[in-house]
VEXVO-937451 format. One record per residue: residue number from 1; z, x, y of N, C-alpha, C in turn. Coordinates in steps of 0.05 Angstrom, whole numbers, always signed. Atoms other than C-alpha are relative to their C-alpha. Layout:
<rs>
[NUM, [Z, X, Y], [Z, X, Y], [Z, X, Y]]
...
</rs>
This chain:
<rs>
[1, [+23, +11, -16], [+494, -428, +47], [-24, +20, -1]]
[2, [+21, -19, -3], [+452, -365, +50], [-16, -1, -28]]
[3, [+13, +2, +25], [+437, -367, -26], [-13, -27, -7]]
[4, [+13, +27, +4], [+421, -441, -23], [-24, -1, +16]]
[5, [+24, +3, -16], [+372, -430, +34], [-21, +17, -16]]
[6, [+18, -17, +17], [+341, -372, -9], [-12, -15, -22]]
[7, [+9, +17, +25], [+335, -417, -70], [-21, -20, +11]]
[8, [+20, +21, -9], [+298, -470, -27], [-25, +14, +9]]
[9, [+24, -16, -7], [+249, -418, +3], [-13, +10, -23]]
[10, [+14, -10, +25], [+235, -388, -64], [-14, -23, -15]]
[11, [+12, +23, +14], [+222, -456, -92], [-26, -10, +14]]
[12, [+25, +6, -16], [+173, -471, -37], [-21, +19, -5]]
[13, [+19, -21, +4], [+138, -405, -44], [-12, -5, -28]]
[14, [+10, +4, +27], [+133, -417, -119], [-20, -22, -4]]
[15, [+21, +24, -1], [+99, -484, -109], [-23, +9, +13]]
[16, [+23, -7, -12], [+51, -456, -62], [-18, +22, -15]]
[17, [+12, -23, +16], [+34, -397, -108], [-17, -12, -24]]
[18, [+12, +14, +23], [+10, -449, -162], [-33, +6, +1]]
[19, [+29, -1, +1], [-63, -435, -181], [-13, -19, -23]]
[20, [+7, +24, +16], [-97, -498, -209], [-30, -2, -1]]
[21, [+29, +4, +3], [-170, -485, -201], [-13, +7, -26]]
[22, [+8, -5, +27], [-214, -490, -262], [-8, +29, -6]]
[23, [+7, -24, +9], [-238, -418, -257], [+20, +21, +11]]
[24, [-22, -17, -11], [-174, -388, -231], [+13, +15, -22]]
[25, [-18, -18, +19], [-126, -336, -261], [+26, +6, +13]]
[26, [-31, -9, -6], [-50, -325, -257], [+13, +11, -24]]
[27, [-11, -11, +24], [-27, -279, -308], [+12, +28, +9]]
[28, [-13, -26, -4], [+20, -219, -310], [+15, +9, -24]]
[29, [-13, -9, +25], [+48, -175, -363], [+5, +30, +5]]
[30, [-1, -30, +3], [+68, -104, -382], [-24, +9, -17]]
[31, [+24, -12, +15], [+8, -61, -403], [+9, +30, -6]]
[32, [-6, -28, +6], [+17, +6, -438], [-20, +17, +18]]
[33, [+16, -18, -19], [-8, +55, -383], [+13, +27, +1]]
[34, [-15, -26, -2], [+6, +130, -386], [+24, +1, -19]]
[35, [-24, -2, +19], [+52, +121, -448], [+24, -15, +7]]
[36, [-22, +14, -5], [+99, +75, -412], [-11, -29, +7]]
[37, [+5, +27, -6], [+99, +0, -401], [-3, -4, +31]]
[38, [+3, +1, -29], [+72, -17, -330], [-9, -29, +8]]
[39, [+4, +31, -7], [+72, -88, -295], [-27, -2, +16]]
[40, [+25, +6, -13], [+4, -115, -277], [-3, -31, +6]]
[41, [+4, +28, -6], [-7, -182, -242], [-30, -4, +10]]
[42, [+27, +6, -9], [-77, -214, -234], [+0, -29, +7]]
[43, [-4, +26, -11], [-82, -274, -189], [-28, -4, +17]]
[44, [+22, +9, -17], [-142, -311, -157], [-10, -28, -8]]
[45, [+10, +29, +4], [-174, -381, -151], [-28, -2, -13]]
[46, [+27, +2, +12], [-243, -363, -177], [-6, +29, -10]]
[47, [+4, -24, +13], [-259, -308, -225], [-27, +12, +7]]
[48, [+27, -9, -7], [-330, -301, -195], [+4, +15, +26]]
[49, [-5, -17, -24], [-298, -270, -133], [+3, +29, -6]]
[50, [-5, -28, +2], [-295, -195, -121], [+30, +5, -11]]
[51, [-27, -7, +11], [-235, -162, -158], [+13, +22, +16]]
[52, [-14, -23, -15], [-186, -122, -113], [+19, +12, -17]]
[53, [-20, -14, +14], [-144, -68, -145], [+16, +13, +23]]
[54, [-17, -12, -22], [-87, -52, -96], [+14, +25, -11]]
[55, [-15, -24, +5], [-56, +17, -94], [+23, +1, +19]]
[56, [-20, +6, -19], [+12, +3, -63], [+13, +25, +10]]
[57, [-14, -23, -14], [+55, +48, -17], [+28, +6, -9]]
[58, [-30, -3, +6], [+126, +67, -12], [+6, +33, +5]]
[59, [+9, +7, +27], [+124, +110, -55], [+24, -16, -10]]
[60, [-17, +16, +16], [+155, +62, -104], [+4, -27, +13]]
[61, [-5, +26, -15], [+149, -1, -60], [-23, -18, -8]]
[62, [+19, +19, +11], [+111, -54, -101], [-8, -21, +22]]
[63, [+10, +19, -19], [+67, -102, -64], [+3, -29, -9]]
[64, [-5, +26, +11], [+86, -161, -107], [+17, -16, +15]]
[65, [-18, +17, -19], [+137, -185, -55], [-16, -13, +20]]
[66, [+18, +11, -20], [+78, -200, -8], [-18, -23, -9]]
[67, [+16, +17, +9], [+45, -247, -54], [+0, -27, +15]]
[68, [+0, +24, -15], [+66, -310, -15], [-15, +4, +26]]
[69, [+14, -5, -26], [+40, -279, +50], [-27, +3, -3]]
[70, [+27, -2, +4], [-25, -264, +21], [-14, -19, -15]]
[71, [+12, +21, +17], [-38, -329, -15], [-28, -7, +8]]
[72, [+26, +8, -8], [-100, -342, +27], [-22, +18, -7]]
[73, [+19, -20, +9], [-133, -278, +3], [-13, -8, -26]]
[74, [+9, +5, +30], [-135, -307, -67], [-23, -22, -1]]
[75, [+25, +20, +1], [-188, -361, -48], [-25, +18, +2]]
[76, [+24, -14, -5], [-239, -305, -34], [+0, +25, -18]]
[77, [-2, -28, +18], [-215, -245, -80], [+19, -9, -24]]
[78, [-18, -2, +21], [-182, -238, -147], [+17, +27, +5]]
[79, [-16, -25, -9], [-123, -189, -133], [+17, +7, -24]]
[80, [-15, -13, +21], [-94, -142, -182], [+23, +14, +13]]
[81, [-24, -11, -14], [-24, -121, -162], [+14, +16, -23]]
[82, [-12, -18, +22], [+4, -61, -205], [+24, +13, +12]]
[83, [-26, -16, -8], [+75, -36, -201], [-3, +26, -12]]
[84, [+6, -28, +9], [+62, +39, -209], [+27, +8, -14]]
[85, [-24, -10, +12], [+113, +80, -250], [+18, +9, +23]]
[86, [-20, -4, -18], [+174, +86, -210], [-1, -22, +23]]
[87, [+1, +22, -19], [+164, +20, -173], [+3, -28, -14]]
[88, [-1, +30, +4], [+182, -53, -179], [+10, -5, -31]]
[89, [-6, +9, +27], [+183, -84, -249], [-7, +24, -20]]
[90, [+2, -25, +19], [+158, -19, -282], [+24, +15, +0]]
[91, [-26, -14, -2], [+220, +15, -257], [+22, -15, -15]]
[92, [-21, +18, +8], [+262, -44, -275], [+0, +1, -31]]
[93, [+0, +0, +30], [+236, -42, -348], [+9, +25, -13]]
[94, [-8, -25, +14], [+246, +30, -364], [+24, +16, +13]]
[95, [-22, -14, -12], [+298, +52, -315], [-7, +27, +9]]
[96, [+7, -27, -9], [+301, +122, -283], [-9, +19, -22]]
[97, [+4, -16, +21], [+299, +156, -350], [-27, -7, -15]]
[98, [+23, +9, +11], [+238, +114, -373], [-27, +2, +15]]
[99, [+27, -1, -16], [+186, +132, -319], [-18, +21, -6]]
[100, [+17, -20, +8], [+160, +193, -350], [-6, +20, +22]]
[101, [+9, -19, -19], [+122, +245, -308], [-5, -13, +27]]
[102, [+4, +12, -26], [+129, +231, -235], [-13, +20, +19]]
[103, [+17, -19, -18], [+73, +268, -200], [-24, -15, +10]]
[104, [+24, +15, -10], [+14, +249, -159], [-24, +0, -20]]
[105, [+21, -1, +21], [-33, +273, -214], [+2, -22, -21]]
[106, [-4, +19, +20], [+0, +226, -263], [-6, -30, +12]]
[107, [+7, +24, -12], [-6, +169, -215], [-30, -8, +1]]
[108, [+28, +1, +0], [-80, +185, -209], [-11, -8, -26]]
[109, [+10, +6, +27], [-91, +183, -283], [+10, -29, -6]]
[110, [-8, +24, +5], [-50, +120, -288], [-19, -19, +11]]
[111, [+16, +17, -15], [-95, +87, -235], [-27, -3, -16]]
[112, [+25, +2, +16], [-156, +104, -277], [+3, -16, -24]]
[113, [-7, +15, +22], [-124, +74, -338], [+2, -31, +7]]
[114, [-2, +26, -8], [-108, +11, -300], [-27, -11, +6]]
[115, [+26, +8, -6], [-178, +9, -274], [-18, -8, -24]]
[116, [+15, +4, +25], [-207, +12, -346], [+13, -27, -13]]
[117, [-12, +25, +12], [-157, -44, -368], [-12, -23, +14]]
[118, [+7, +24, -15], [-176, -90, -312], [-31, -7, -2]]
[119, [+29, +4, +4], [-253, -78, -318], [-5, -12, -28]]
[120, [+4, +12, +24], [-246, -94, -391], [+11, -28, -3]]
[121, [-12, +26, +1], [-200, -154, -384], [-16, -20, +15]]
[122, [+15, +19, -17], [-243, -187, -329], [-30, +1, -3]]
[123, [+28, -1, +4], [-311, -162, -352], [-16, +6, +25]]
[124, [+14, -7, -28], [-331, -130, -282], [-6, +27, -2]]
[125, [+10, -29, +0], [-369, -66, -272], [+18, +17, +17]]
[126, [-16, -13, -22], [-330, -48, -208], [+22, -14, +11]]
[127, [-21, +12, -15], [-267, -60, -172], [-1, +7, +27]]
[128, [-2, -6, -27], [-255, -64, -98], [+27, +13, +6]]
[129, [-22, -15, -3], [-205, -10, -82], [+13, -5, +27]]
[130, [-16, +5, -26], [-152, -31, -27], [+27, +17, -3]]
[131, [-24, -16, +2], [-98, +23, -15], [+16, -2, +28]]
[132, [-16, -1, -25], [-41, +20, +35], [+23, +20, +1]]
[133, [-19, -20, -4], [+4, +70, +62], [+1, +23, -17]]
[134, [-1, -22, +19], [+28, +121, +13], [-23, -2, -23]]
[135, [+18, +3, +19], [-20, +94, -35], [-28, +9, +7]]
[136, [+26, -9, -10], [-79, +115, +8], [-4, +29, -8]]
[137, [+4, -27, +14], [-64, +186, -20], [-17, +0, -26]]
[138, [+16, +5, +27], [-86, +165, -90], [-25, -14, +3]]
[139, [+24, +15, -3], [-135, +117, -63], [-24, +15, +11]]
[140, [+23, -17, -9], [-177, +167, -27], [-10, +17, -24]]
[141, [+9, -18, +23], [-179, +213, -90], [-17, -17, -20]]
[142, [+15, +19, +17], [-202, +153, -132], [-28, -6, +13]]
[143, [+24, +8, -11], [-254, +134, -82], [-22, +22, +3]]
[144, [+17, -25, +0], [-282, +205, -75], [-12, +6, -28]]
[145, [+6, -11, +29], [-284, +219, -151], [-16, -21, -14]]
[146, [+10, +22, +20], [-306, +152, -180], [-15, -22, +13]]
[147, [+15, +22, -12], [-358, +114, -141], [-12, -20, -22]]
[148, [+11, +20, +23], [-381, +86, -210], [+16, -20, -8]]
[149, [-24, +19, +7], [-314, +48, -216], [+6, -19, +20]]
[150, [-11, +17, -23], [-305, +20, -148], [-23, -5, +19]]
[151, [+22, +9, -18], [-351, -21, -103], [+3, +7, +30]]
[152, [-6, -9, -28], [-317, +0, -37], [+28, +12, +1]]
[153, [-30, -9, -7], [-254, +34, -9], [+9, -14, +27]]
[154, [-14, +8, -25], [-209, +0, +41], [+26, +12, +2]]
[155, [-27, -13, -6], [-151, +39, +70], [+13, -14, +24]]
[156, [-15, +11, -24], [-98, +7, +114], [+29, +13, +0]]
[157, [-25, -19, -6], [-35, +42, +142], [-8, +29, -14]]
[158, [+13, -24, +12], [-83, +100, +124], [+15, +26, +6]]
[159, [-12, -26, -4], [-49, +167, +113], [-21, +20, +1]]
[160, [+18, -21, -3], [-88, +227, +135], [+19, +28, -1]]
[161, [-18, -25, +4], [-52, +292, +108], [-21, +23, +2]]
[162, [+21, -22, -6], [-88, +352, +136], [+11, +29, -5]]
[163, [-13, -29, +4], [-46, +411, +108], [+20, +7, +20]]
[164, [-22, -3, -20], [+5, +403, +164], [-10, +9, +29]]
[165, [+12, -8, -27], [-43, +417, +223], [+8, -17, +24]]
[166, [-4, +18, -21], [-30, +353, +261], [+29, -8, -1]]
[167, [-30, +4, -1], [+42, +348, +284], [+5, -19, +24]]
[168, [-6, +18, -23], [+32, +295, +339], [+18, -22, -5]]
[169, [-20, +20, +5], [+72, +240, +303], [+30, +10, -2]]
[170, [-27, -14, +1], [+129, +288, +290], [+11, +5, +31]]
[171, [-6, -6, -27], [+127, +309, +364], [+8, -27, +16]]
[172, [-5, +25, -14], [+123, +235, +388], [+27, -12, -10]]
[173, [-25, +9, +5], [+185, +219, +347], [+22, +17, +14]]
[174, [-22, -17, -15], [+225, +277, +380], [-2, -10, +29]]
[175, [+1, +12, -28], [+202, +247, +448], [+15, -26, +2]]
[176, [-16, +24, -2], [+227, +179, +430], [+27, +2, -4]]
[177, [-29, -2, +3], [+294, +204, +408], [+11, +11, +25]]
[178, [-12, -11, -24], [+302, +244, +471], [+0, -19, +20]]
[179, [-2, +20, -19], [+283, +187, +515], [+22, -22, -4]]
[180, [-24, +18, +7], [+333, +143, +478], [+28, +11, +2]]
[181, [-26, -10, -4], [+386, +191, +487], [+15, +6, -26]]
[182, [-11, -3, +28], [+396, +201, +412], [-2, +27, -7]]
[183, [+1, -28, +5], [+413, +274, +413], [+6, +10, -25]]
[184, [-8, -8, +29], [+445, +278, +346], [-23, -3, -19]]
[185, [+22, +6, +18], [+385, +247, +312], [-22, +19, +5]]
[186, [+22, -16, -7], [+336, +288, +351], [+5, +31, -11]]
[187, [-5, -27, +8], [+372, +354, +334], [-4, +1, -31]]
[188, [+4, +1, +28], [+370, +334, +259], [-33, +3, -8]]
[189, [+31, +1, +6], [+292, +321, +262], [-9, +27, +8]]
[190, [+12, -26, -10], [+281, +385, +304], [+9, +21, -21]]
[191, [-8, -20, +22], [+321, +426, +250], [-18, -2, -24]]
[192, [+17, +3, +23], [+276, +399, +197], [-27, +16, +3]]
[193, [+23, -14, -8], [+216, +429, +234], [-25, -15, -5]]
[194, [+23, +16, +3], [+144, +404, +235], [-15, +3, -26]]
[195, [+15, -5, +25], [+122, +430, +167], [+10, -16, -21]]
[196, [-11, +22, +17], [+131, +370, +122], [+0, +13, -29]]
[197, [+1, -13, +26], [+111, +413, +62], [+27, +12, -8]]
[198, [-26, -14, +4], [+178, +450, +69], [+24, -22, -3]]
[199, [-22, +19, +1], [+220, +385, +71], [+8, -7, -29]]
[200, [-8, +11, +26], [+262, +361, +13], [-7, -31, -1]]
[201, [+8, +29, +2], [+252, +290, -15], [+20, -13, +20]]
[202, [-17, +14, -16], [+314, +269, +22], [-7, +2, +31]]
[203, [+8, -1, -27], [+291, +298, +87], [-26, -15, +7]]
[204, [+25, +14, -3], [+222, +266, +79], [+8, -31, +2]]
[205, [-5, +28, +0], [+255, +198, +66], [+15, -6, +29]]
[206, [-16, +5, -25], [+303, +205, +127], [-19, +0, +24]]
[207, [+18, -1, -23], [+245, +223, +172], [-14, -28, +2]]
[208, [+13, +25, +0], [+208, +160, +153], [+19, -22, +10]]
[209, [-20, +19, -8], [+271, +118, +163], [+5, +2, +30]]
[210, [-3, -5, -27], [+280, +149, +232], [-22, -10, +16]]
[211, [+23, +11, -12], [+209, +132, +251], [+0, -30, +3]]
[212, [-1, +29, +1], [+218, +60, +229], [+19, -11, +22]]
[213, [-20, +11, -14], [+281, +49, +266], [+0, +9, +29]]
[214, [+3, -7, -27], [+262, +82, +331], [-23, -12, +14]]
[215, [+22, +13, -13], [+201, +41, +343], [+4, -30, -3]]
[216, [-7, +27, +0], [+215, -32, +361], [-19, -17, -17]]
[217, [+17, +17, +15], [+152, -61, +331], [+3, +4, -28]]
[218, [-2, -7, +27], [+158, -23, +267], [+26, -10, -12]]
[219, [-27, +8, +14], [+232, -41, +257], [-1, -30, +0]]
[220, [+5, +30, +3], [+215, -116, +274], [-15, -8, -23]]
[221, [+15, +6, +24], [+163, -111, +222], [+13, +4, -26]]
[222, [-16, -5, +22], [+208, -82, +173], [+21, -23, -5]]
[223, [-20, +19, +3], [+261, -135, +183], [-16, -28, -9]]
[224, [+12, +27, +2], [+214, -198, +191], [-20, -3, -24]]
[225, [+21, +3, +20], [+161, -181, +142], [+7, +12, -28]]
[226, [-6, -14, +25], [+184, -130, +89], [+28, -12, -12]]
[227, [-25, +9, +9], [+256, -150, +83], [+1, -31, -7]]
[228, [+0, +30, +5], [+246, -226, +88], [-18, -5, -23]]
[229, [+19, +7, +22], [+187, -223, +38], [+16, +11, -27]]
[230, [-15, -9, +22], [+235, -183, -10], [+23, -21, -9]]
[231, [-21, +22, +6], [+293, -233, -1], [-8, -25, -11]]
[232, [+9, +26, +6], [+251, -295, -9], [-22, -1, -24]]
[233, [+19, -1, +22], [+204, -271, -65], [+8, -18, -23]]
[234, [-6, +15, +24], [+199, -323, -119], [-4, +15, -25]]
[235, [+6, -17, +23], [+176, -267, -166], [+23, +18, -6]]
[236, [-23, -20, +4], [+244, -228, -160], [+26, -15, +1]]
[237, [-27, +9, -2], [+313, -249, -179], [+18, +20, +13]]
[238, [-16, -17, -17], [+373, -215, -150], [-1, +30, -15]]
[239, [+2, -24, +14], [+369, -159, -207], [-28, +13, +10]]
[240, [+25, -11, -10], [+295, -151, -184], [+3, +12, +25]]
[241, [-4, -14, -30], [+317, -140, -112], [+11, +27, -3]]
[242, [-13, -26, +3], [+362, -85, -133], [-16, +24, -15]]
[243, [+20, -18, +12], [+311, -53, -178], [-21, +10, +19]]
[244, [+22, -7, -19], [+261, -55, -122], [+10, +22, +17]]
[245, [-13, -16, -17], [+309, -18, -75], [+4, +28, -15]]
[246, [-8, -25, +14], [+330, +34, -129], [-27, +15, -6]]
[247, [+26, -12, +6], [+256, +46, -147], [-9, +17, +25]]
[248, [+8, -15, -23], [+241, +68, -76], [+15, +26, +5]]
[249, [-15, -23, -1], [+299, +114, -75], [-7, +22, -21]]
[250, [+10, -15, +22], [+277, +143, -144], [-25, +15, +7]]
[251, [+27, -10, -4], [+205, +153, -122], [-4, +17, +27]]
[252, [+0, -19, -25], [+223, +193, -57], [-13, +26, -10]]
[253, [+8, -26, +9], [+209, +256, -99], [-30, +4, +4]]
[254, [+31, -3, -2], [+132, +240, -93], [-6, +8, +27]]
[255, [+8, -5, -30], [+135, +247, -15], [-6, +29, +6]]
[256, [+6, -29, -8], [+139, +324, -8], [-25, +9, -15]]
[257, [+22, -9, +17], [+87, +331, -64], [-26, -7, +15]]
[258, [+24, +10, -14], [+37, +294, -19], [-7, +19, +27]]
[259, [+1, -15, -26], [+51, +337, +42], [-16, +27, -2]]
[260, [+17, -23, +5], [+11, +396, +11], [-29, -4, +2]]
[261, [+30, +5, +1], [-54, +359, +13], [-14, +4, +25]]
[262, [+16, -5, -23], [-110, +375, +57], [-25, -21, -4]]
[263, [+23, +21, +4], [-157, +311, +62], [-27, +12, +3]]
[264, [+27, -9, -7], [-214, +347, +93], [-7, +22, -20]]
[265, [+7, -21, +23], [-213, +404, +40], [-7, -16, -24]]
[266, [+7, +14, +23], [-214, +352, -13], [-26, -14, +3]]
[267, [+25, +9, -4], [-274, +323, +19], [-3, -26, +16]]
[268, [+7, +22, -17], [-304, +275, +69], [-25, -16, -7]]
[269, [+22, +14, +11], [-364, +252, +30], [+10, -19, -20]]
[270, [-8, +23, +19], [-356, +184, -4], [-26, -13, -8]]
[271, [+24, +13, +10], [-411, +154, -47], [+4, -31, -5]]
[272, [-3, +30, +1], [-389, +83, -35], [+8, -9, +26]]
[273, [-8, +13, -25], [-375, +37, +24], [+29, +10, +6]]
[274, [-26, -10, -8], [-316, +64, +63], [+11, -13, +25]]
[275, [-11, +14, -21], [-270, +24, +109], [+30, +6, +6]]
[276, [-27, -3, -9], [-206, +34, +149], [+9, -20, +20]]
[277, [-10, +21, -19], [-167, -23, +180], [+30, +7, +6]]
[278, [-25, -12, -8], [-109, +6, +218], [+14, -15, +22]]
[279, [-17, +11, -22], [-51, -23, +260], [-3, +17, +24]]
[280, [+4, -14, -26], [-65, -5, +334], [+26, +13, +8]]
[281, [-25, -12, -9], [+10, +11, +343], [+17, +12, -21]]
[282, [-13, -12, +25], [+26, +45, +278], [+10, +27, +8]]
[283, [-9, -27, -5], [+72, +105, +290], [+9, +17, -25]]
[284, [-4, -12, +26], [+84, +121, +217], [-24, +15, -11]]
[285, [+25, -12, +6], [+11, +132, +203], [-19, -8, +23]]
[286, [+14, +9, -28], [-21, +131, +273], [-30, -1, -5]]
[287, [+29, +5, +4], [-92, +105, +282], [-17, +24, +7]]
[288, [+17, -22, -11], [-116, +169, +319], [-10, +19, -25]]
[289, [+11, -19, +24], [-117, +215, +257], [-17, -15, -20]]
[290, [+17, +13, +18], [-146, +163, +215], [-29, -8, +11]]
[291, [+26, +4, -10], [-201, +148, +263], [-17, +26, +2]]
[292, [+12, -26, -4], [-216, +225, +271], [-12, +5, -28]]
[293, [+7, -5, +28], [-220, +229, +194], [-24, -18, -7]]
[294, [+23, +20, +3], [-266, +165, +191], [-24, +10, +12]]
[295, [+24, -8, -13], [-313, +195, +240], [-15, +23, -14]]
[296, [+11, -20, +18], [-323, +255, +195], [-9, -9, -27]]
[297, [+9, +11, +28], [-336, +213, +132], [-29, -7, +1]]
[298, [+30, +6, +5], [-405, +209, +106], [+3, -20, -24]]
[299, [-4, +22, +19], [-412, +142, +66], [-24, -18, +1]]
[300, [+23, +15, -4], [-470, +93, +51], [+5, -21, +21]]
[301, [-9, +18, -20], [-433, +43, +94], [+28, +7, +8]]
[302, [-25, -5, -7], [-373, +55, +137], [+7, -17, +25]]
[303, [-6, +15, -24], [-332, +17, +189], [+30, +4, +3]]
[304, [-28, -2, -9], [-265, +24, +227], [+9, -21, +18]]
[305, [-10, +21, -16], [-224, -30, +258], [+28, +2, +3]]
[306, [-28, +3, -7], [-157, -36, +294], [+11, -30, -2]]
[307, [-13, +26, -1], [-111, -94, +280], [+19, +0, +23]]
[308, [-15, +0, -24], [-82, -111, +346], [+28, -12, -4]]
[309, [-26, +8, +4], [-9, -119, +355], [+15, +7, -28]]
[310, [-12, -7, +26], [+8, -87, +288], [+8, +31, +0]]
[311, [-10, -24, +5], [+49, -28, +269], [-7, +7, -30]]
[312, [+2, -4, +29], [+55, -2, +197], [+2, -28, -14]]
[313, [+2, +25, +15], [+48, -57, +143], [-20, -19, +16]]
[314, [+18, +19, -19], [-10, -83, +187], [-11, -23, -17]]
[315, [+12, +21, +16], [-43, -123, +132], [+19, -21, -10]]
[316, [-20, +20, +9], [+21, -158, +113], [+13, -14, +25]]
[317, [-11, +11, -22], [+45, -169, +183], [-21, -23, +11]]
[318, [+21, +19, -10], [-23, -203, +201], [-19, -4, -23]]
[319, [+16, +4, +25], [-51, -224, +133], [-28, -14, +6]]
[320, [+23, +15, -8], [-100, -273, +165], [-21, +19, +16]]
[321, [+17, -18, -16], [-129, -219, +212], [-15, +21, -21]]
[322, [+12, -17, +20], [-136, -172, +152], [-21, -14, -16]]
[323, [+21, +17, +15], [-173, -226, +113], [-24, -2, +15]]
[324, [+23, +3, -17], [-218, -238, +170], [-19, +26, -2]]
[325, [+18, -25, +4], [-239, -163, +167], [-11, +5, -27]]
[326, [+11, -3, +27], [-247, -164, +94], [-24, -19, -5]]
[327, [+23, +22, +3], [-293, -228, +99], [-25, +10, +18]]
[328, [+23, -6, -20], [-334, -202, +157], [-13, +27, -8]]
[329, [+10, -26, +4], [-341, -130, +138], [-3, +10, -29]]
[330, [+1, -11, +27], [-326, -117, +65], [-13, -17, -21]]
[331, [+12, +19, +19], [-342, -177, +22], [-31, +0, +0]]
[332, [+32, +2, +0], [-415, -184, +44], [-13, +28, -11]]
[333, [+10, -25, +11], [-424, -108, +27], [+4, +1, -28]]
[334, [-5, -3, +31], [-397, -113, -44], [-13, -22, -13]]
[335, [+13, +23, +15], [-429, -181, -60], [-29, -3, +8]]
[336, [+30, +3, -8], [-496, -176, -20], [-4, -27, +15]]
[337, [+3, +25, -13], [-482, -244, +13], [+22, -4, +20]]
[338, [-19, +5, -25], [-449, -267, +79], [+20, -22, -9]]
[339, [-20, +18, +9], [-386, -305, +70], [+19, -8, +26]]
[340, [-17, +10, -24], [-345, -348, +124], [+28, -8, -12]]
[341, [-29, +9, +9], [-268, -365, +120], [-4, -30, -10]]
</rs>
């Protein structure tokens, strides 16, 4: 019965994903990026629309599963979803041994190659850079260094890694565990210490899982948005689901690498429009550090907005609210014209 229901839902999603507009695009394939084959999907109802390049989070968590939830975005934007090395179909194609160099520097170089590929394929001078969660680490670096390639930067579930100075989210987790009487879990987190740069990949992963499961809104979002999107994805068969989960475990090694970054030292000057749209109740990447960083940013245009009632995965829990922000604040800046829903 469960598999039958899944098949019906996947069939419905697949029907809704059909793009039949005369100037639309729906193509996906493996492209040689960074000497391995990486999966790139390009979808949209009108190629005249701005082109979004998504930098997904995780690490290793492809955004391809959210395509049915974000179908309305494709009326106003052409969306490029790229499964990075160590993620999704890219991981599935090469397996653990075929992912090559798994470093943040390599992901950054891959992103530049993907950017070049998409610009050439679609004949556009700049892409609109939209990064979420762990992807914002790479997203900020791309936006800082290459304003000639990107029309604007949008960060959501924005990570601000400041060399370990801000420990408020770590302390908040200890407080939640103490209040819930979960003494064993609290002792484990306390033993790790607040210095994330000293954590192993396993400790980094366990910390994130503990944050997710101890916050009711985040846990509900994980179950109703992330897991449901994965289970009912028309773009993933059962092997694809297994590869998706294996990829996230494989890519955990990237987590500790990011913890040594100091975003302020890397720079708060951006020579392109800069936007942050954050869940107001996000405990994994809290809005307060993101807002403080935003206030220090110098950019030609900048804006910050909270998505109410949203935890982590804010743009996917409330895709319509995120789209409203994109249409009201971002699209007019990159196109020079006002647009309504």
